[in-house]
C-alpha positions in Angstrom: -12.1 -13.3 85.9 -9.8 -10.4 87.2 -9.7 -8.9 83.6 -7.3 -11.3 82.1 -9.5 -12.2 78.9 -6.9 -10.6 76.8 -4.1 -12.8 77.8 -2.7 -14.9 74.9 -3.1 -18.8 75.1 0.3 -19.5 76.1 0.1 -16.9 79.1 -3.1 -18.2 80.1 -1.7 -21.7 80.4 1.4 -20.6 82.4 -0.6 -18.6 84.7 -3.0 -21.5 85.2 -0.2 -23.9 85.9 1.0 -21.4 88.6 -2.2 -21.0 90.0 -2.8 -24.8 90.4 0.7 -25.0 92.1 -0.4 -22.4 94.6 -3.5 -24.5 95.1 -1.4 -27.6 95.6 0.6 -25.8 98.4 -2.5 -24.7 100.1 -4.1 -28.1 100.0 -1.0 -29.7 101.5 -1.2 -27.0 104.5 -5.0 -27.7 104.7 -4.5 -31.5 104.8 -2.0 -31.3 107.7 -4.7 -29.1 109.7 -7.4 -31.7 108.7 -5.3 -34.8 110.1 -4.4 -32.6 113.2 -8.0 -32.1 113.8 -9.1 -35.7 113.3 -6.1 -37.4 115.2 -5.0 -35.0 117.7 -8.2 -33.3 118.8 -10.3 -36.4 118.1 -13.0 -34.6 116.2 -13.8 -37.4 113.5 -16.9 -35.6 112.1 -16.7 -35.8 108.4 -20.3 -34.6 107.8 -19.9 -31.7 110.1 -16.5 -30.8 108.8 -17.9 -30.9 105.1 -21.0 -28.9 105.8 -19.1 -26.2 107.7 -16.4 -25.8 105.0 -19.1 -25.8 102.0 -21.5 -23.5 104.0 -18.5 -20.8 104.3 -18.8 -20.4 100.5 -21.8 -18.0 101.3 -19.4 -15.2 102.2 -18.9 -14.8 98.5 -22.4 -13.4 98.4 -21.6 -10.5 100.1 -20.3 -9.4 96.6 -23.8 -8.1 96.2 -23.3 -5.5 98.9 -19.7 -4.5 97.6 -20.0 -4.8 93.9 -22.2 -2.7 91.7 -21.8 -4.9 88.8 -23.3 -7.8 90.7 -26.4 -5.8 91.4 -26.8 -4.8 87.7 -26.7 -8.3 86.6 -30.1 -8.8 88.6 -31.8 -7.1 85.8 -29.8 -8.7 82.9 -31.1 -11.4 80.7 -27.5 -12.6 79.7 -28.3 -13.0 76.1 -26.4 -11.2 73.3 -28.6 -9.7 70.3 -26.8 -10.5 66.9 -28.5 -9.0 63.9 -28.5 -10.6 60.4 -27.0 -8.4 57.5 -30.7 -7.7 56.2 -31.8 -6.4 59.7 -28.7 -4.3 59.7 -29.5 -2.8 56.3 -33.0 -2.0 57.4 -31.7 -0.5 60.5 -29.3 1.9 58.7 -32.2 3.2 56.7 -33.5 4.5 60.0 -30.5 5.9 61.4 -32.2 9.2 62.3 -33.5 7.1 65.3 -29.8 6.6 66.4 -29.0 10.3 66.4 -29.4 12.4 69.6 -31.0 15.8 70.0 -29.7 18.5 67.6 -27.2 21.0 69.1 -26.7 24.3 67.1 -23.2 25.9 67.5 -21.9 29.0 65.7 -19.6 28.6 62.8 -15.7 28.9 63.3 -14.0 30.8 60.5 -10.2 29.6 59.8 -9.0 33.4 59.5 -8.5 35.5 62.6 -10.8 38.2 61.6 -13.2 39.3 64.2 -17.1 38.8 63.9 -17.6 42.6 63.4 -15.3 42.7 60.4 -17.0 39.8 58.9 -20.2 41.5 59.3 -19.0 44.7 57.8 -17.7 42.8 54.8 -21.0 41.1 54.2 -22.7 44.3 54.6 -20.6 46.0 51.7 -21.2 43.1 49.5 -25.0 43.2 50.1 -24.9 46.8 49.1 -23.2 46.3 45.9 -25.1 43.5 44.5 -28.2 41.5 44.9 -27.9 38.6 47.4 -28.4 35.2 45.7 -27.6 32.8 48.6 -28.0 33.3 52.3 -25.7 31.1 54.6 -26.5 30.3 58.2 -24.1 31.2 60.8 -25.1 28.4 62.9 -24.3 24.5 62.2 -26.5 21.6 63.3 -24.5 19.1 65.2 -26.1 15.5 66.2 -24.4 12.8 68.0 -24.8 9.1 68.0 -26.5 7.8 71.1 -24.7 6.0 73.7 -26.2 2.8 72.6 -24.6 2.9 69.0 -21.5 4.9 70.0 -19.7 1.8 70.8 -20.2 0.3 67.2 -18.9 3.4 65.7 -15.8 3.3 68.1 -15.2 -0.3 67.0 -15.5 0.6 63.3 -12.5 3.0 63.8 -10.2 0.4 65.0 -7.8 -1.9 63.2 -8.9 -5.2 61.9 -7.3 -7.1 64.7 -8.4 -4.6 67.4 -11.7 -4.7 66.1 -12.1 -8.6 66.2 -10.7 -8.5 69.9 -13.2 -5.9 70.9 -16.0 -7.6 69.3 -15.2 -10.8 70.9 -14.8 -9.1 74.4 -18.2 -7.4 73.9 -20.1 -10.6 72.6 -18.6 -12.2 75.9 -19.8 -9.6 77.9 -23.2 -9.8 76.6 -23.2 -13.7 76.9 -22.2 -13.5 80.7 -24.6 -15.2 82.8 -27.1 -13.4 84.8 -27.6 -13.8 88.5 -30.7 -16.2 87.7 -28.7 -18.4 85.4 -25.6 -18.6 87.9 -28.1 -19.7 90.7 -29.6 -22.4 88.5 -26.0 -23.5 87.5 -25.0 -23.6 91.1 -28.1 -25.8 92.1 -27.3 -28.3 89.5 -23.6 -28.6 90.7 -24.1 -28.2 94.4 -24.9 -31.8 95.2 -22.0 -33.1 93.2 -19.7 -30.6 95.0 -20.9 -31.6 98.6 -20.6 -35.4 97.9 -17.2 -35.2 96.4 -16.0 -33.2 99.4 -17.7 -35.5 102.0 -16.6 -38.8 100.4 -13.0 -37.5 100.6 -13.4 -36.6 104.3 -14.7 -40.1 105.0 -12.0 -41.7 103.3 -9.3 -39.6 105.6 -11.0 -40.9 108.6 -11.0 -44.5 107.7 -7.9 -44.8 105.4 -4.3 -43.7 105.6 -3.7 -40.4 103.8 -1.2 -41.8 101.6 -3.8 -44.4 100.1 -6.5 -41.8 99.9 -4.2 -39.6 97.9 -3.2 -42.4 95.6 -6.7 -43.4 94.7 -7.7 -39.7 94.4 -5.1 -39.0 91.8 -7.0 -41.4 89.7 -9.5 -38.6 89.0 -7.2 -37.6 86.0 -8.0 -41.0 84.4 -11.8 -40.5 85.1 -11.5 -37.1 83.7 -10.0 -38.3 80.6 -12.7 -40.8 80.3 -15.4 -38.4 80.8 -13.9 -35.8 78.5 -13.7 -38.6 75.7 -17.4 -39.3 76.2 -18.5 -35.6 76.1 -15.6 -33.2 75.8 -16.2 -29.7 77.2 -13.4 -28.0 75.2 -10.6 -28.7 72.5 -8.0 -28.9 75.4 -10.0 -31.7 76.9 -9.9 -33.9 73.8 -8.9 -37.5 74.3 -5.6 -38.2 73.0 -3.2 -41.3 73.4 -0.5 -39.1 75.0 -2.7 -37.9 77.7 -3.7 -41.5 78.5 0.1 -42.2 78.9 0.6 -39.1 80.8 -2.2 -40.0 83.3 -0.8 -43.7 83.8 2.6 -42.4 84.3 1.5 -39.8 87.0 -0.6 -42.7 88.7 2.4 -44.9 88.7 4.7 -42.2 90.1 2.1 -41.3 93.0 2.1 -45.0 93.7 6.0 -45.0 94.1 5.9 -42.1 96.3 3.3 -43.5 98.6 5.1 -46.7 98.8 8.5 -45.0 100.0 6.4 -43.1 102.7 3.9 -45.6 103.9 4.3 -49.1 105.7 4.3 -52.0 103.4 2.3 -54.4 105.7 -1.0 -52.3 105.4 -3.6 -53.6 103.4 -6.0 -51.4 101.4 -9.1 -51.0 103.6 -12.8 -50.5 102.7 -12.3 -46.7 102.8 -10.4 -46.8 99.7 -13.8 -47.2 98.0 -14.9 -43.5 99.2 -11.5 -42.4 97.6 -12.5 -43.7 94.3 -16.0 -42.3 94.5 -14.7 -39.0 95.5 -12.2 -39.0 92.3 -15.3 -40.1 90.2 -17.3 -37.1 91.4 -14.5 -34.7 91.1 -14.0 -35.7 87.5 -17.7 -35.4 86.7 -17.9 -32.0 88.4 -14.9 -30.6 86.5 -15.9 -32.0 83.0 -19.6 -31.1 83.1 -18.9 -27.7 84.2 -16.4 -27.0 81.7 -19.0 -28.4 79.2 -21.5 -26.0 80.5 -19.2 -22.9 80.7 -16.5 -22.6 78.1 -14.8 -19.3 79.4 -14.3 -18.2 82.8 -15.6 -14.7 81.8 -19.0 -16.0 81.2 -19.3 -17.0 85.0 -18.6 -15.1 88.0 -16.8 -17.7 90.1 -17.3 -16.1 93.5 -21.0 -15.7 92.9 -21.3 -19.3 91.7 -19.4 -20.6 94.7 -21.6 -18.4 97.1 -24.8 -19.9 95.8 -23.3 -23.4 96.0 -22.7 -22.7 99.7 -26.1 -21.1 100.1 -27.9 -24.2 98.4 -25.7 -26.9 100.5 -26.5 -25.1 103.8 -30.3 -25.1 103.0 -30.5 -28.6 101.6 -28.1 -30.7 103.7 -28.9 -29.7 107.3 -31.3 -32.6 107.6 -28.3 -34.9 107.4 -27.3 -34.1 111.0 -30.5 -35.7 112.3 -30.2 -38.6 110.0 -26.7 -39.5 110.8 -27.2 -38.9 114.6 -29.9 -41.2 114.9 -28.7 -43.9 112.6 -25.4 -43.7 114.8 -23.1 -43.1 111.7 -22.1 -39.8 113.2 -23.3 -38.5 116.4 -23.8 -34.9 116.4 -21.3 -33.1 118.8 -20.8 -29.5 118.9 -16.9 -28.4 118.6 -15.1 -26.4 121.3 -13.6 -23.1 120.6 -10.3 -24.5 119.5 -11.9 -26.9 117.1 -14.0 -24.2 115.7 -10.8 -22.0 115.2 -9.2 -24.9 113.2 -12.4 -25.5 111.2 -12.7 -21.9 110.4 -9.1 -21.4 109.4 -9.2 -24.6 107.5 -12.3 -23.9 105.7 -11.6 -20.2 104.8 -8.0 -21.1 103.4 -8.2 -24.7 102.5 -11.9 -24.6 100.8 -13.2 -21.2 100.1 -10.0 -19.6 98.7 -8.5 -22.8 97.2 -11.5 -24.1 95.4 -12.2 -20.8 93.5 -8.5 -20.8 92.6 -8.5 -24.5 91.5 -11.7 -24.1 89.3 -10.0 -20.8 87.9 -6.9 -22.7 87.0 -9.0 -25.4 85.5 -10.6 -22.7 83.3 -7.2 -21.3 82.3 -5.7 -24.7 81.3 -7.9 -27.8 81.0 -9.8 -30.4 83.3 -7.2 -33.0 83.0 -4.5 -30.6 84.2 -6.5 -29.5 87.1 -7.0 -33.3 88.2 -3.5 -34.0 87.7 -2.6 -31.2 89.9 -4.3 -33.1 93.0 -1.4 -35.8 92.4 1.1 -33.0 93.2 0.2 -32.8 96.7 1.7 -36.1 97.7 5.3 -35.3 96.6 4.9 -31.6 97.8 3.5 -32.9 101.2 6.6 -35.2 101.4 9.1 -32.5 100.4 7.5 -30.5 103.3 8.0 -33.1 105.6 11.9 -33.3 104.4 12.4 -29.5 104.9 10.3 -29.0 108.0 10.8 -32.3 110.1 14.1 -33.5 108.8 12.5 -36.6 107.6 14.4 -39.1 105.0 13.2 -41.2 102.3 14.5 -44.1 100.0 15.6 -43.6 96.6 12.1 -45.0 95.5 10.5 -41.6 96.4 13.0 -39.7 94.3 12.3 -42.1 91.5 8.6 -41.6 91.8 8.6 -37.9 92.0 10.1 -37.4 88.7 7.0 -38.9 86.5 4.5 -37.0 88.6 5.9 -33.6 87.8 6.9 -34.8 84.2 3.4 -35.8 83.5 1.8 -32.5 84.9 3.8 -30.3 82.8 3.7 -32.7 79.9 0.0 -32.5 79.9 0.5 -28.7 80.1 2.5 -28.7 76.8 -0.1 -31.1 75.1 -2.9 -28.5 76.1 -1.1 -26.0 74.5 -0.8 -27.9 71.2 -4.3 -29.1 71.0 -4.2 -31.5 68.0 -0.6 -32.8 68.9 -0.5 -36.5 69.7 3.3 -37.6 70.0 2.6 -41.0 71.2 0.1 -41.7 68.6 2.5 -40.4 65.9 5.3 -42.6 67.4 3.0 -45.6 67.4 2.1 -44.9 63.7 5.7 -44.6 62.9 6.7 -47.9 64.4 3.7 -49.7 62.7 4.8 -48.2 59.5 8.4 -49.2 59.9 7.5 -52.7 60.6 5.1 -53.0 57.7 7.7 -51.5 55.3 10.1 -54.1 56.5 7.8 -56.9 56.2 6.8 -55.7 52.8 10.4 -55.2 51.8 11.4 -58.7 53.0 8.3 -60.0 51.0 9.4 -58.3 47.9 12.9 -59.6 48.6 11.8 -63.3 48.8 9.8 -62.7 45.6 12.8 -61.4 43.8 15.0 -64.3 45.1 12.2 -66.7 43.6 12.2 -65.1 40.3 16.0 -65.0 40.3 16.1 -68.8 40.9 13.7 -69.3 38.3 15.6 -67.4 35.8 19.0 -68.9 36.7 18.1 -72.5 36.9 19.3 -75.9 35.4 17.8 -75.2 31.9 19.6 -71.8 31.7 22.8 -73.3 30.5 21.3 -74.9 27.6 
């Protein structure tokens, strides 16, 4: 995406973290708009808001009108053809088929004599002796066809450059076709819709602080799902990542305690928050397992099909919820439509694609831990904009939230590094060595006492 496949692993990680921080800022502004819509404008329609926001993803399908590359993918099968060495040898024997049509050009002499002088010299030589060999003044030039010229260009590169070029070509050939992208979007549209819908229900029925705390547990569910079926090496389960997730959740709890009233219990809407966290974790890990690199998938096209399928599949939900009195249908006024449209385009259409892109640049766990950053960022925004004040608990809790986020980023860079596990092994080794040493010392003492005993004086 955006032609950044040539970036190194470290630069991809740094860029992904910056993208996720930008997404967090967008989400903080979006949550403020959502709370304003629900509380001030009294438009508590979770299904309507979710349906409107998800359907706005169809704006991305305008890319078929704007970008020729999308239209070209409609006729592409998306499969790379890789020949075996035997097939390549057999193909080289028929190299004549690779050549283009012959083109005859006149010979170019290195000396500066004119063609007339050359012809006179040749005529004099022909008169003096019998000509044995006759040379043609034209040369035949044939070029490789466009289909195989790329192979010849790669062959002239250095070894490292040829590896990068071959990797980029294979990735381009393995890019998903339009049919494959639509099929993938159909598989994930239900999960995407209900993860957003359950979050909206939780915001209506529960305090925002409790919702964000429970949503931050998606990092724990992501770690569990990645341990069951990892999508990439960066998603591999380690003890250090588990500790980082627990530290992040504890920090989020401290931040929320400092900003919420203590006499409020946890309502039933908290269950919707947990369900939303589980669906987000399954959504990310499953998608990373299907798509291992962002260059294989056109993310705008993917979200465009998600919006299209959700719009076609879930419109009967308005009638079901209306007649069951769960959510009565009510058409919003112009001001409410303005808030919905602005929140949908910025808070959903733009932020979702940036969030998924940041997930591909980093890992699924880092993307879900970024959700927990919205709470301290929202509180910081209240301090700066509204002049709010918080207790020392907030400042203590904000440290582990940011530390765990950047700590997991470092762990994602060093994929096989597990410092917590190494520390545990080191402690166990020290304890076992001390026990073994004390045991040997007791044995030596017993042997010394047996050697220096009452009978030793005789």
